[in-house]
N, C-alpha and C positions, 0 to 999 in steps of 0.2 A: 573473658571467652564469651563468644557469641552463643546465644541460645539456638539450638537446632531447630530447623523449620519442621514442623509437625508432618506426620504421614498423611494427614487429610488435606494439608495445604500444598505440599510438593509430593504429587503422586508418582511413585516409581514402581516399575514392574519387577518381578522376580529376577529378571534378566539384567537389571540395572538400566533400563531404558525409561525415558520420560513418558507419562502415560498416552496422551493424545497423538503425538508425533511418532511414538515407538522408536526413538533414536537415543543412543549413548553419545556422550560428549565427542568421542573420537571419530563419529560417523558424519559430522558436518564440517564444512569449510568456514572461513572467516569472511568470505565474499558468498551472499546467499540471494538468488533470484526467487521471488515469490510471484506465483501465477494463481489466479482465482481457480481456473479450470484444472482439475486434476489430470485430464488427458493432455494438457498443455506441457505438463512435465517431460514427457517423453519426447515432445516437439522440440523442447530445448535441449535435452541431453543427447540427442542424436548427433548433435554437433560437436560433443565432447569427444576428444580423442580416446579417452577410456573412461568407464564407470567402474567404481571401486564398491559402491554400496547402493542398495535400493531398499526402500521400506515402504509399507502403506499400513495404515489403520484408519479405517472409516474414509472419509474424503481426504485425509492427509497423506499425500504420496511424496516422497523425498528421493532424488538421485543426487549422488555426489561423486564427482569425477574430476578430470582435468582437461584443459585446453593448453597444450604446451606444458609449462611448468605451473600454470595458475591452477589452483585447486578452487572448485566452484561446487557450490550446492544449488538445487532447484527444489523448491517445496511448493506443492499445490495447497493453497489455503482453504478452498471453498470460497463462497461468496459472503460478503458483509462484515462489518465491524466486529460482530461478536466472534467470528472465527479468527479474526486478526488478533483479538484479545488473547486467544488460546495460543496462536502460533508465535507472536512475538514474546510472550512471557516465557514460553517453553524454549525458544531459541536462545533468549537471554539466560535462562536457567542452565542451559547445555554448557554454556560457556563462563558463566560467572558464579556458579554454586558447585561447591564440592559435594557430590553425591554420597560419598562415603561418610561424610561428617554432617550433611545437610546444613551446611553454613556457607555463606558467601565468601568468595575469595577476598583477599585484602586489596587486590589490585583489579578492578574490573576491567574487561576486555571489550573493545568496541567492534561491532560488525559493520561490514558493509551490506545494507539491505536494499536491494533493487527491485521494484514491482514492475512486471510486464503484464498490462492488462488491456482491456477494452473499455471504451468510453463513448459518451455522446457529446458532440460538440455543441457550444453555445454561441458560436460565432459563425456568421455566413462565410467569412474568409478563412475559416479552418475547416476545410472540406472533408468528406469521408475519405478513409485511407491515409489521412495525416498522422504523423507522430508527435504526441504532445508530452512534454515534461513539465512537471509540477513545481512552481516555485514555492506555492503554499498550498495547505489543504484546509479548506473551511468546512468544519463538520456540522451537518444538520441531525446528525445522529447524537446519541447521549454517552457514548463510551467514555470520553475522557472526563465526564463530570463525576466518575468514580474514582479518579485519581488527583493527586494534589499537583496539578500542573502550575507552572510559573511563566506567565507570558512575558515576552519582552515589550519595551515600549512601543516598537514598531509593530508588533503583533496586536497589542492593546488599540493602537491608533487605526490600524486595518480593520479590526472587528468592529469598533465603533462606527466607522464610515459605512461598513457592509450593513449592520443593523439599522442604521439611519435611512440608507437608500432602500433597503428591502422591506423594513418593517417586520422581519420575520421573528424577531425576538418576542416570545409570548410564553404563556403557560404551557404551550404545547411545545415549542421549539426554542432551545437556548443555543445559539450557535457557538463554536470556539474555533480558534485558528492555530495552526502549527506550521513551521517552516521547514521546508526540505534542506537537504545538506548542499550547501553552496560548492563544497570540496567536490561533491560528486556531479553537481550540476554543470560545473565549468567544462566537464568533458563531453556533454551532450548538447551541442549547438548546431553543427552543421546538419541540415536535414530534419532538425526538431523544432517544433513550435513551443515556446515556453508561456506559461500563464498559471493563474490560480485555478485550482480544482476544487469544485464543491463535492463533498461526499454526503450521499443520501443513504438513509437506512432501509431503503426498498427500491424496487424497480418501476412500479406502476405510479400509485398516488404520490409517493414521496419525490418522483421525478416528474410530476405533472402530467402523467399520462391518463387520459380519460378513456376508460372502456365503458362499463356499466355502473360503477360505484360512485362516479363524481369525485371531485377533490375538493378539500378545503381551502387550497391557496391557488386559484384559477390564474393568477398573474406571475407564478413562480418563474416560468421561462423568461418572460420580459424583465422580470426585476433582476434575475441573475445575469442575463446577457448584456444589460445595460450598465452594470456596475463597473466604475474605474476608480483607481487610487494612483495618480500620478501615471506612470508608465504600466501599472499593473492592471490586469483585467481578468474576468473569469472566462477562461477558454472552454472549459468541459466539466462535466460531472458524471460520477460513477459511485462506487460503493465501498471502497477501502482506503483511499489515500490519507484523509485526515487522521484515521486511526492508527495507520503506520507511522505518520509524521509526529503525532502526539505521543504514542507509546514510544516509539524510538527515541524521541528527544529525551523524554522522562528517564529512559534506561541507558542513554549515552551512546546510542548508536548513529551511524551516518546512513540516512534514508533518502531514497529517490523513487519517484514514481514515474514510470513511462507507460503511456497508454496508446493504442491505435484507435482512432476515430472510426466507428462502425455505423454510427448514425449522426446525422446533423438535424438538430432539433429545431433550427430556425429555418432551413430549407426543407425540412420533413422528407429527407431522403435517407436511404440506407445503403451501405456498400454493397456492390454487386458481386464482390469476391472477398469478404471479410477474411476468409482463411488464408488467402495469398497475402493481405496485406498484414496480418499478424505474423505470418512466416518471414516477411521482410523486416519487421521490427525485431524479431528474434535474431536473425542473421546480423544484421546492422549493429544492434546493441551488443550482442555478444563479441564482436570484433572490438568494440570499445572496452567492455568489462574485462576480457581477457588480458588487456593491456594495463589495467589499473594496477 
């Protein structure tokens, strides 16, 4: 018999909901859209035919409903790999741990986890308002170094080439790589650009933005934008994808990251109407997701 997970490790409320998300197992679907901005949850769920449950605790907002017969949840994660650590672990717990006994189920369930976010392009030919889907996530954050990840041969090869090209591996940064779901990626081709996404642990210095503080890696944009591995290249960077892909892979879920380009860091321009571009991403992607 499995030992029960302690109260300090799996934190449940007196209503039987998991702590940060404030959700019970029956309140989420097996297809889940994650968005960084909590306000974007309503932007997605307004396209649902019906909404059966809404929850909010801190920045974590969840709506669960249906488009036709397809049950979908959308969860606001907030920004950054640290929030992804909370959200993915708690979503996994909701479907793979028996809350009454505090023990994992014998047969784990796999979720479809699809991020809809915004990003900065690292290629001149991927303009603002483009839609990018991530084949891989390369993490410049440190989240997955706290987990026993096992990289595939292809991931090891890609990472070695990335480190050799960029020289970013140091006492300060130890990159990692995780692969998105090929099963989900196959549905998002027409109207989407595919490429490698780099995940940074911050918005300013970690993404090479110079305001007043200066940066330790002034050649970061050039190093990332010129990296190639066969047909693969780095198309964009943002702050969540590698964490989603890494944790998702570890826990056995199918993960895909979709992003609207709001800034092109090569051309140094910004979308004139990012809200409209994001709305287009939501409508186009929901049409596909509702048919999965």
